[in-house]
mmCIF file as gemmi writes it, N, C-alpha and C atoms, coordinates in Angstrom:
data_model
loop_
_atom_site.group_PDB
_atom_site.id
_atom_site.type_symbol
_atom_site.label_atom_id
_atom_site.label_alt_id
_atom_site.label_comp_id
_atom_site.label_asym_id
_atom_site.label_entity_id
_atom_site.label_seq_id
_atom_site.pdbx_PDB_ins_code
_atom_site.Cartn_x
_atom_site.Cartn_y
_atom_site.Cartn_z
_atom_site.occupancy
_atom_site.B_iso_or_equiv
_atom_site.pdbx_formal_charge
_atom_site.auth_seq_id
_atom_site.auth_asym_id
_atom_site.pdbx_PDB_model_num
ATOM 1 N N . MET Axp A 1 ? -13.113 -5.415 -8.374 1 0 ? 1 A 1
ATOM 2 C CA . MET Axp A 1 ? -11.642 -5.347 -8.195 1 0 ? 1 A 1
ATOM 3 C C . MET Axp A 1 ? -11.268 -5.275 -6.81 1 0 ? 1 A 1
ATOM 4 N N . LYS Axp A 2 ? -12.124 -4.97 -5.912 1 0 ? 2 A 1
ATOM 5 C CA . LYS Axp A 2 ? -11.827 -4.929 -4.54 1 0 ? 2 A 1
ATOM 6 C C . LYS Axp A 2 ? -11.587 -6.449 -3.952 1 0 ? 2 A 1
ATOM 7 N N . GLU Axp A 3 ? -12.413 -7.284 -4.598 1 0 ? 3 A 1
ATOM 8 C CA . GLU Axp A 3 ? -12.267 -8.629 -4.22 1 0 ? 3 A 1
ATOM 9 C C . GLU Axp A 3 ? -11.159 -9.327 -4.801 1 0 ? 3 A 1
ATOM 10 N N . LEU Axp A 4 ? -10.728 -8.984 -5.92 1 0 ? 4 A 1
ATOM 11 C CA . LEU Axp A 4 ? -9.436 -9.405 -6.531 1 0 ? 4 A 1
ATOM 12 C C . LEU Axp A 4 ? -8.215 -9.163 -5.581 1 0 ? 4 A 1
ATOM 13 N N . LEU Axp A 5 ? -8.138 -7.914 -5.177 1 0 ? 5 A 1
ATOM 14 C CA . LEU Axp A 5 ? -6.996 -7.459 -4.321 1 0 ? 5 A 1
ATOM 15 C C . LEU Axp A 5 ? -7.093 -8.167 -3.038 1 0 ? 5 A 1
ATOM 16 N N . LYS Axp A 6 ? -8.294 -8.452 -2.456 1 0 ? 6 A 1
ATOM 17 C CA . LYS Axp A 6 ? -8.325 -9.144 -1.143 1 0 ? 6 A 1
ATOM 18 C C . LYS Axp A 6 ? -8.059 -10.708 -1.273 1 0 ? 6 A 1
ATOM 19 N N . LEU Axp A 7 ? -8.453 -11.217 -2.37 1 0 ? 7 A 1
ATOM 20 C CA . LEU Axp A 7 ? -8.101 -12.614 -2.757 1 0 ? 7 A 1
ATOM 21 C C . LEU Axp A 7 ? -6.582 -12.836 -2.818 1 0 ? 7 A 1
ATOM 22 N N . ILE Axp A 8 ? -5.984 -11.955 -3.433 1 0 ? 8 A 1
ATOM 23 C CA . ILE Axp A 8 ? -4.416 -12.088 -3.779 1 0 ? 8 A 1
ATOM 24 C C . ILE Axp A 8 ? -3.705 -11.752 -2.39 1 0 ? 8 A 1
ATOM 25 N N . ALA Axp A 9 ? -4.215 -10.936 -1.651 1 0 ? 9 A 1
ATOM 26 C CA . ALA Axp A 9 ? -3.555 -10.528 -0.312 1 0 ? 9 A 1
ATOM 27 C C . ALA Axp A 9 ? -3.7 -11.67 0.593 1 0 ? 9 A 1
ATOM 28 N N . GLN Axp A 10 ? -4.901 -12.254 0.748 1 0 ? 10 A 1
ATOM 29 C CA . GLN Axp A 10 ? -5.156 -13.4 1.609 1 0 ? 10 A 1
ATOM 30 C C . GLN Axp A 10 ? -4.332 -14.538 1.235 1 0 ? 10 A 1
ATOM 31 N N . GLY Axp A 11 ? -3.939 -14.702 -0.056 1 0 ? 11 A 1
ATOM 32 C CA . GLY Axp A 11 ? -3.014 -15.889 -0.421 1 0 ? 11 A 1
ATOM 33 C C . GLY Axp A 11 ? -1.556 -15.585 0.055 1 0 ? 11 A 1
ATOM 34 N N . LEU Axp A 12 ? -1.172 -14.357 0.285 1 0 ? 12 A 1
ATOM 35 C CA . LEU Axp A 12 ? 0.195 -14.048 0.576 1 0 ? 12 A 1
ATOM 36 C C . LEU Axp A 12 ? 0.458 -14.148 2.144 1 0 ? 12 A 1
ATOM 37 N N . VAL Axp A 13 ? -0.547 -13.851 2.986 1 0 ? 13 A 1
ATOM 38 C CA . VAL Axp A 13 ? -0.313 -13.685 4.357 1 0 ? 13 A 1
ATOM 39 C C . VAL Axp A 13 ? -0.468 -14.857 5.306 1 0 ? 13 A 1
ATOM 40 N N . ASP Axp A 14 ? -0.085 -14.909 6.532 1 0 ? 14 A 1
ATOM 41 C CA . ASP Axp A 14 ? -0.316 -15.924 7.452 1 0 ? 14 A 1
ATOM 42 C C . ASP Axp A 14 ? -1.681 -15.848 8.128 1 0 ? 14 A 1
ATOM 43 N N . ASP Axp A 15 ? -2.241 -14.593 8.31 1 0 ? 15 A 1
ATOM 44 C CA . ASP Axp A 15 ? -3.559 -14.423 8.845 1 0 ? 15 A 1
ATOM 45 C C . ASP Axp A 15 ? -4.508 -13.867 7.798 1 0 ? 15 A 1
ATOM 46 N N . PRO Axp A 16 ? -5.155 -14.575 7.041 1 0 ? 16 A 1
ATOM 47 C CA . PRO Axp A 16 ? -5.946 -14.037 6.019 1 0 ? 16 A 1
ATOM 48 C C . PRO Axp A 16 ? -7.308 -13.405 6.58 1 0 ? 16 A 1
ATOM 49 N N . SER Axp A 17 ? -7.645 -13.629 7.859 1 0 ? 17 A 1
ATOM 50 C CA . SER Axp A 17 ? -8.848 -13.103 8.406 1 0 ? 17 A 1
ATOM 51 C C . SER Axp A 17 ? -8.497 -11.6 8.724 1 0 ? 17 A 1
ATOM 52 N N . ALA Axp A 18 ? -7.311 -11.156 8.775 1 0 ? 18 A 1
ATOM 53 C CA . ALA Axp A 18 ? -6.927 -9.777 9.167 1 0 ? 18 A 1
ATOM 54 C C . ALA Axp A 18 ? -6.794 -8.865 7.868 1 0 ? 18 A 1
ATOM 55 N N . VAL Axp A 19 ? -7.004 -9.486 6.761 1 0 ? 19 A 1
ATOM 56 C CA . VAL Axp A 19 ? -6.945 -8.634 5.482 1 0 ? 19 A 1
ATOM 57 C C . VAL Axp A 19 ? -8.116 -7.842 5.299 1 0 ? 19 A 1
ATOM 58 N N . GLU Axp A 20 ? -7.992 -6.611 4.966 1 0 ? 20 A 1
ATOM 59 C CA . GLU Axp A 20 ? -9.179 -5.629 4.848 1 0 ? 20 A 1
ATOM 60 C C . GLU Axp A 20 ? -8.794 -4.747 3.721 1 0 ? 20 A 1
ATOM 61 N N . VAL Axp A 21 ? -9.768 -4.54 2.781 1 0 ? 21 A 1
ATOM 62 C CA . VAL Axp A 21 ? -9.627 -3.653 1.701 1 0 ? 21 A 1
ATOM 63 C C . VAL Axp A 21 ? -10.652 -2.694 1.772 1 0 ? 21 A 1
ATOM 64 N N . VAL Axp A 22 ? -10.21 -1.327 1.79 1 0 ? 22 A 1
ATOM 65 C CA . VAL Axp A 22 ? -11.187 -0.23 1.861 1 0 ? 22 A 1
ATOM 66 C C . VAL Axp A 22 ? -10.932 0.588 0.405 1 0 ? 22 A 1
ATOM 67 N N . GLU Axp A 23 ? -12.142 0.761 -0.188 1 0 ? 23 A 1
ATOM 68 C CA . GLU Axp A 23 ? -12.192 1.424 -1.578 1 0 ? 23 A 1
ATOM 69 C C . GLU Axp A 23 ? -12.749 2.809 -1.386 1 0 ? 23 A 1
ATOM 70 N N . ASP Axp A 24 ? -11.928 3.866 -1.78 1 0 ? 24 A 1
ATOM 71 C CA . ASP Axp A 24 ? -12.284 5.253 -1.791 1 0 ? 24 A 1
ATOM 72 C C . ASP Axp A 24 ? -13.171 5.539 -3.005 1 0 ? 24 A 1
ATOM 73 N N . GLU Axp A 25 ? -13.939 6.662 -2.946 1 0 ? 25 A 1
ATOM 74 C CA . GLU Axp A 25 ? -14.564 7.162 -4.136 1 0 ? 25 A 1
ATOM 75 C C . GLU Axp A 25 ? -13.545 7.697 -5.109 1 0 ? 25 A 1
ATOM 76 N N . PRO Axp A 26 ? -13.854 7.708 -6.292 1 0 ? 26 A 1
ATOM 77 C CA . PRO Axp A 26 ? -12.855 8.358 -7.304 1 0 ? 26 A 1
ATOM 78 C C . PRO Axp A 26 ? -12.644 9.777 -7.037 1 0 ? 26 A 1
ATOM 79 N N . ASN Axp A 27 ? -11.361 10.198 -7.164 1 0 ? 27 A 1
ATOM 80 C CA . ASN Axp A 27 ? -10.975 11.613 -6.81 1 0 ? 27 A 1
ATOM 81 C C . ASN Axp A 27 ? -11.149 12.349 -8.032 1 0 ? 27 A 1
ATOM 82 N N . GLU Axp A 28 ? -10.839 13.52 -8.011 1 0 ? 28 A 1
ATOM 83 C CA . GLU Axp A 28 ? -11.051 14.481 -9.051 1 0 ? 28 A 1
ATOM 84 C C . GLU Axp A 28 ? -10.382 14.057 -10.432 1 0 ? 28 A 1
ATOM 85 N N . GLU Axp A 29 ? -9.365 13.232 -10.37 1 0 ? 29 A 1
ATOM 86 C CA . GLU Axp A 29 ? -8.644 12.84 -11.597 1 0 ? 29 A 1
ATOM 87 C C . GLU Axp A 29 ? -9.348 11.425 -11.961 1 0 ? 29 A 1
ATOM 88 N N . GLY Axp A 30 ? -10.392 11.12 -11.293 1 0 ? 30 A 1
ATOM 89 C CA . GLY Axp A 30 ? -11.09 9.746 -11.505 1 0 ? 30 A 1
ATOM 90 C C . GLY Axp A 30 ? -10.207 8.454 -11.025 1 0 ? 30 A 1
ATOM 91 N N . VAL Axp A 31 ? -9.295 8.653 -10.242 1 0 ? 31 A 1
ATOM 92 C CA . VAL Axp A 31 ? -8.475 7.51 -9.685 1 0 ? 31 A 1
ATOM 93 C C . VAL Axp A 31 ? -9.243 6.899 -8.473 1 0 ? 31 A 1
ATOM 94 N N . ILE Axp A 32 ? -9.397 5.671 -8.417 1 0 ? 32 A 1
ATOM 95 C CA . ILE Axp A 32 ? -10.073 5.015 -7.449 1 0 ? 32 A 1
ATOM 96 C C . ILE Axp A 32 ? -8.847 4.483 -6.54 1 0 ? 32 A 1
ATOM 97 N N . VAL Axp A 33 ? -8.816 4.723 -5.283 1 0 ? 33 A 1
ATOM 98 C CA . VAL Axp A 33 ? -7.778 4.356 -4.283 1 0 ? 33 A 1
ATOM 99 C C . VAL Axp A 33 ? -8.228 3.17 -3.505 1 0 ? 33 A 1
ATOM 100 N N . PHE Axp A 34 ? -7.462 2.142 -3.571 1 0 ? 34 A 1
ATOM 101 C CA . PHE Axp A 34 ? -7.703 0.981 -2.635 1 0 ? 34 A 1
ATOM 102 C C . PHE Axp A 34 ? -6.738 0.855 -1.494 1 0 ? 34 A 1
ATOM 103 N N . HIS Axp A 35 ? -7.266 0.84 -0.185 1 0 ? 35 A 1
ATOM 104 C CA . HIS Axp A 35 ? -6.359 0.849 0.924 1 0 ? 35 A 1
ATOM 105 C C . HIS Axp A 35 ? -6.292 -0.619 1.366 1 0 ? 35 A 1
ATOM 106 N N . LEU Axp A 36 ? -5.059 -1.279 1.383 1 0 ? 36 A 1
ATOM 107 C CA . LEU Axp A 36 ? -4.882 -2.697 1.879 1 0 ? 36 A 1
ATOM 108 C C . LEU Axp A 36 ? -4.418 -2.686 3.329 1 0 ? 36 A 1
ATOM 109 N N . HIS Axp A 37 ? -5.192 -3.185 4.153 1 0 ? 37 A 1
ATOM 110 C CA . HIS Axp A 37 ? -4.842 -3.393 5.616 1 0 ? 37 A 1
ATOM 111 C C . HIS Axp A 37 ? -4.596 -4.897 5.95 1 0 ? 37 A 1
ATOM 112 N N . VAL Axp A 38 ? -3.295 -5.124 6.471 1 0 ? 38 A 1
ATOM 113 C CA . VAL Axp A 38 ? -3.042 -6.492 6.836 1 0 ? 38 A 1
ATOM 114 C C . VAL Axp A 38 ? -2.577 -6.421 8.257 1 0 ? 38 A 1
ATOM 115 N N . ALA Axp A 39 ? -2.401 -7.626 8.947 1 0 ? 39 A 1
ATOM 116 C CA . ALA Axp A 39 ? -1.781 -7.726 10.318 1 0 ? 39 A 1
ATOM 117 C C . ALA Axp A 39 ? -0.231 -7.232 10.274 1 0 ? 39 A 1
ATOM 118 N N . GLU Axp A 40 ? -0.003 -6.771 11.448 1 0 ? 40 A 1
ATOM 119 C CA . GLU Axp A 40 ? 1.328 -6.111 11.479 1 0 ? 40 A 1
ATOM 120 C C . GLU Axp A 40 ? 2.517 -6.971 11.004 1 0 ? 40 A 1
ATOM 121 N N . GLY Axp A 41 ? 2.428 -8.249 11.432 1 0 ? 41 A 1
ATOM 122 C CA . GLY Axp A 41 ? 3.408 -9.318 11.178 1 0 ? 41 A 1
ATOM 123 C C . GLY Axp A 41 ? 3.415 -9.623 9.779 1 0 ? 41 A 1
ATOM 124 N N . ASP Axp A 42 ? 2.343 -9.486 9.047 1 0 ? 42 A 1
ATOM 125 C CA . ASP Axp A 42 ? 2.175 -9.816 7.478 1 0 ? 42 A 1
ATOM 126 C C . ASP Axp A 42 ? 2.671 -8.691 6.653 1 0 ? 42 A 1
ATOM 127 N N . MET Axp A 43 ? 2.958 -7.504 7.213 1 0 ? 43 A 1
ATOM 128 C CA . MET Axp A 43 ? 3.224 -6.452 6.467 1 0 ? 43 A 1
ATOM 129 C C . MET Axp A 43 ? 4.555 -6.636 5.493 1 0 ? 43 A 1
ATOM 130 N N . GLY Axp A 44 ? 5.51 -7.3 5.94 1 0 ? 44 A 1
ATOM 131 C CA . GLY Axp A 44 ? 6.655 -7.589 5.085 1 0 ? 44 A 1
ATOM 132 C C . GLY Axp A 44 ? 6.307 -8.613 3.983 1 0 ? 44 A 1
ATOM 133 N N . ARG Axp A 45 ? 5.471 -9.469 4.227 1 0 ? 45 A 1
ATOM 134 C CA . ARG Axp A 45 ? 5.117 -10.457 3.33 1 0 ? 45 A 1
ATOM 135 C C . ARG Axp A 45 ? 4.337 -9.764 2.046 1 0 ? 45 A 1
ATOM 136 N N . VAL Axp A 46 ? 3.575 -8.74 2.32 1 0 ? 46 A 1
ATOM 137 C CA . VAL Axp A 46 ? 2.811 -8.11 1.205 1 0 ? 46 A 1
ATOM 138 C C . VAL Axp A 46 ? 3.746 -7.132 0.526 1 0 ? 46 A 1
ATOM 139 N N . ILE Axp A 47 ? 4.681 -6.46 1.234 1 0 ? 47 A 1
ATOM 140 C CA . ILE Axp A 47 ? 5.552 -5.596 0.615 1 0 ? 47 A 1
ATOM 141 C C . ILE Axp A 47 ? 6.709 -6.259 -0.095 1 0 ? 47 A 1
ATOM 142 N N . GLY Axp A 48 ? 7.208 -7.284 0.499 1 0 ? 48 A 1
ATOM 143 C CA . GLY Axp A 48 ? 8.311 -8.048 -0.32 1 0 ? 48 A 1
ATOM 144 C C . GLY Axp A 48 ? 9.53 -7.348 -0.257 1 0 ? 48 A 1
ATOM 145 N N . LYS Axp A 49 ? 10.601 -8.224 -0.678 1 0 ? 49 A 1
ATOM 146 C CA . LYS Axp A 49 ? 11.956 -7.668 -0.686 1 0 ? 49 A 1
ATOM 147 C C . LYS Axp A 49 ? 12.006 -6.515 -1.754 1 0 ? 49 A 1
ATOM 148 N N . GLN Axp A 50 ? 12.454 -5.192 -1.296 1 0 ? 50 A 1
ATOM 149 C CA . GLN Axp A 50 ? 12.564 -4.059 -2.179 1 0 ? 50 A 1
ATOM 150 C C . GLN Axp A 50 ? 11.306 -3.751 -2.836 1 0 ? 50 A 1
ATOM 151 N N . GLY Axp A 51 ? 10.163 -4.096 -2.184 1 0 ? 51 A 1
ATOM 152 C CA . GLY Axp A 51 ? 8.862 -3.746 -2.67 1 0 ? 51 A 1
ATOM 153 C C . GLY Axp A 51 ? 8.31 -4.544 -3.876 1 0 ? 51 A 1
ATOM 154 N N . ARG Axp A 52 ? 9.014 -5.656 -4.19 1 0 ? 52 A 1
ATOM 155 C CA . ARG Axp A 52 ? 8.776 -6.306 -5.357 1 0 ? 52 A 1
ATOM 156 C C . ARG Axp A 52 ? 7.313 -6.933 -5.507 1 0 ? 52 A 1
ATOM 157 N N . ILE Axp A 53 ? 6.826 -7.45 -4.29 1 0 ? 53 A 1
ATOM 158 C CA . ILE Axp A 53 ? 5.485 -7.986 -4.256 1 0 ? 53 A 1
ATOM 159 C C . ILE Axp A 53 ? 4.361 -6.89 -4.248 1 0 ? 53 A 1
ATOM 160 N N . ALA Axp A 54 ? 4.693 -5.704 -3.579 1 0 ? 54 A 1
ATOM 161 C CA . ALA Axp A 54 ? 3.802 -4.662 -3.745 1 0 ? 54 A 1
ATOM 162 C C . ALA Axp A 54 ? 3.639 -4.117 -5.071 1 0 ? 54 A 1
ATOM 163 N N . LYS Axp A 55 ? 4.744 -4.059 -5.797 1 0 ? 55 A 1
ATOM 164 C CA . LYS Axp A 55 ? 4.836 -3.575 -7.208 1 0 ? 55 A 1
ATOM 165 C C . LYS Axp A 55 ? 3.981 -4.505 -8.096 1 0 ? 55 A 1
ATOM 166 N N . ALA Axp A 56 ? 4.104 -5.801 -7.781 1 0 ? 56 A 1
ATOM 167 C CA . ALA Axp A 56 ? 3.505 -6.911 -8.61 1 0 ? 56 A 1
ATOM 168 C C . ALA Axp A 56 ? 1.794 -6.614 -8.267 1 0 ? 56 A 1
ATOM 169 N N . LEU Axp A 57 ? 1.5 -6.543 -7.048 1 0 ? 57 A 1
ATOM 170 C CA . LEU Axp A 57 ? 0.048 -6.15 -6.707 1 0 ? 57 A 1
ATOM 171 C C . LEU Axp A 57 ? -0.461 -5.146 -7.505 1 0 ? 57 A 1
ATOM 172 N N . ARG Axp A 58 ? 0.314 -4.026 -7.616 1 0 ? 58 A 1
ATOM 173 C CA . ARG Axp A 58 ? -0.155 -2.705 -8.243 1 0 ? 58 A 1
ATOM 174 C C . ARG Axp A 58 ? -0.232 -3.087 -9.749 1 0 ? 58 A 1
ATOM 175 N N . THR Axp A 59 ? 0.637 -3.861 -10.252 1 0 ? 59 A 1
ATOM 176 C CA . THR Axp A 59 ? 0.643 -4.049 -11.657 1 0 ? 59 A 1
ATOM 177 C C . THR Axp A 59 ? -0.605 -4.868 -12.002 1 0 ? 59 A 1
ATOM 178 N N . VAL Axp A 60 ? -0.968 -5.939 -11.3 1 0 ? 60 A 1
ATOM 179 C CA . VAL Axp A 60 ? -2.11 -6.714 -11.583 1 0 ? 60 A 1
ATOM 180 C C . VAL Axp A 60 ? -3.405 -5.882 -11.503 1 0 ? 60 A 1
ATOM 181 N N . MET Axp A 61 ? -3.472 -4.901 -10.347 1 0 ? 61 A 1
ATOM 182 C CA . MET Axp A 61 ? -4.601 -4.117 -10.35 1 0 ? 61 A 1
ATOM 183 C C . MET Axp A 61 ? -4.778 -3.125 -11.432 1 0 ? 61 A 1
ATOM 184 N N . HIS Axp A 62 ? -3.58 -2.583 -11.911 1 0 ? 62 A 1
ATOM 185 C CA . HIS Axp A 62 ? -3.683 -1.71 -13.039 1 0 ? 62 A 1
ATOM 186 C C . HIS Axp A 62 ? -4.114 -2.413 -14.3 1 0 ? 62 A 1
ATOM 187 N N . ALA Axp A 63 ? -3.741 -3.731 -14.533 1 0 ? 63 A 1
ATOM 188 C CA . ALA Axp A 63 ? -4.255 -4.395 -15.657 1 0 ? 63 A 1
ATOM 189 C C . ALA Axp A 63 ? -5.824 -4.74 -15.433 1 0 ? 63 A 1
ATOM 190 N N . ALA Axp A 64 ? -6.186 -5.141 -14.397 1 0 ? 64 A 1
ATOM 191 C CA . ALA Axp A 64 ? -7.631 -5.286 -14.096 1 0 ? 64 A 1
ATOM 192 C C . ALA Axp A 64 ? -8.397 -4.094 -14.374 1 0 ? 64 A 1
ATOM 193 N N . ALA Axp A 65 ? -7.79 -2.919 -13.944 1 0 ? 65 A 1
ATOM 194 C CA . ALA Axp A 65 ? -8.501 -1.592 -14.116 1 0 ? 65 A 1
ATOM 195 C C . ALA Axp A 65 ? -8.601 -1.321 -15.693 1 0 ? 65 A 1
ATOM 196 N N . ALA Axp A 66 ? -7.617 -1.525 -16.337 1 0 ? 66 A 1
ATOM 197 C CA . ALA Axp A 66 ? -7.506 -1.179 -17.785 1 0 ? 66 A 1
ATOM 198 C C . ALA Axp A 66 ? -8.608 -1.962 -18.418 1 0 ? 66 A 1
ATOM 199 N N . ARG Axp A 67 ? -8.914 -3.037 -18.093 1 0 ? 67 A 1
ATOM 200 C CA . ARG Axp A 67 ? -10.153 -3.913 -18.77 1 0 ? 67 A 1
ATOM 201 C C . ARG Axp A 67 ? -11.403 -3.178 -18.534 1 0 ? 67 A 1
ATOM 202 N N . GLN Axp A 68 ? -11.564 -2.596 -17.307 1 0 ? 68 A 1
ATOM 203 C CA . GLN Axp A 68 ? -12.809 -1.803 -16.947 1 0 ? 68 A 1
ATOM 204 C C . GLN Axp A 68 ? -12.689 -0.319 -17.331 1 0 ? 68 A 1
ATOM 205 N N . SER Axp A 69 ? -11.663 0.081 -18.032 1 0 ? 69 A 1
ATOM 206 C CA . SER Axp A 69 ? -11.479 1.551 -18.261 1 0 ? 69 A 1
ATOM 207 C C . SER Axp A 69 ? -11.615 2.479 -17.135 1 0 ? 69 A 1
ATOM 208 N N . VAL Axp A 70 ? -10.999 2.079 -15.97 1 0 ? 70 A 1
ATOM 209 C CA . VAL Axp A 70 ? -10.898 2.893 -14.787 1 0 ? 70 A 1
ATOM 210 C C . VAL Axp A 70 ? -9.347 3.099 -14.456 1 0 ? 70 A 1
ATOM 211 N N . LYS Axp A 71 ? -9.048 3.883 -13.487 1 0 ? 71 A 1
ATOM 212 C CA . LYS Axp A 71 ? -7.67 4.075 -12.968 1 0 ? 71 A 1
ATOM 213 C C . LYS Axp A 71 ? -7.684 3.898 -11.578 1 0 ? 71 A 1
ATOM 214 N N . VAL Axp A 72 ? -6.733 3.1 -11.104 1 0 ? 72 A 1
ATOM 215 C CA . VAL Axp A 72 ? -6.701 2.734 -9.71 1 0 ? 72 A 1
ATOM 216 C C . VAL Axp A 72 ? -5.357 2.984 -9.127 1 0 ? 72 A 1
ATOM 217 N N . SER Axp A 73 ? -5.201 3.026 -7.822 1 0 ? 73 A 1
ATOM 218 C CA . SER Axp A 73 ? -3.986 3.105 -7.007 1 0 ? 73 A 1
ATOM 219 C C . SER Axp A 73 ? -4.227 2.283 -5.797 1 0 ? 73 A 1
ATOM 220 N N . VAL Axp A 74 ? -3.156 1.58 -5.353 1 0 ? 74 A 1
ATOM 221 C CA . VAL Axp A 74 ? -3.082 0.667 -4.254 1 0 ? 74 A 1
ATOM 222 C C . VAL Axp A 74 ? -2.171 1.197 -3.191 1 0 ? 74 A 1
ATOM 223 N N . GLU Axp A 75 ? -2.663 1.352 -2.062 1 0 ? 75 A 1
ATOM 224 C CA . GLU Axp A 75 ? -1.757 1.875 -0.972 1 0 ? 75 A 1
ATOM 225 C C . GLU Axp A 75 ? -1.958 0.821 0.038 1 0 ? 75 A 1
ATOM 226 N N . ILE Axp A 76 ? -0.651 0.437 0.662 1 0 ? 76 A 1
ATOM 227 C CA . ILE Axp A 76 ? -0.624 -0.598 1.67 1 0 ? 76 A 1
ATOM 228 C C . ILE Axp A 76 ? -0.474 0.024 3.041 1 0 ? 76 A 1
ATOM 229 N N . ASP Axp A 77 ? -1.413 -0.02 3.924 1 0 ? 77 A 1
ATOM 230 C CA . ASP Axp A 77 ? -1.333 0.627 5.259 1 0 ? 77 A 1
ATOM 231 C C . ASP Axp A 77 ? -1.175 -0.421 6.242 1 0 ? 77 A 1
C-alpha cells in the first residue's frame, strides 16, 4: 500500500523524485499511518482545491486497506 500511495503521488507532482512515503507501525487502535512528503511547491497539487485531491487519495487508500482488512490514515506533511 505504501507503493500505491507513492505511485499516485508521483503522478500528481512536478518533482516525482521528492515524493517520500513513511509508514508508521500500527497504533493501539490498529491504524497504520502513512506520512506523505512532497516538495514545497507541489504541496498545493497534492492537496487540491478545498482538499479534494487529498480526500480522493485517502478514499483510495481506505479502499485498498479494506481489501486487506486493515485500517489506514494518510497525513500530508
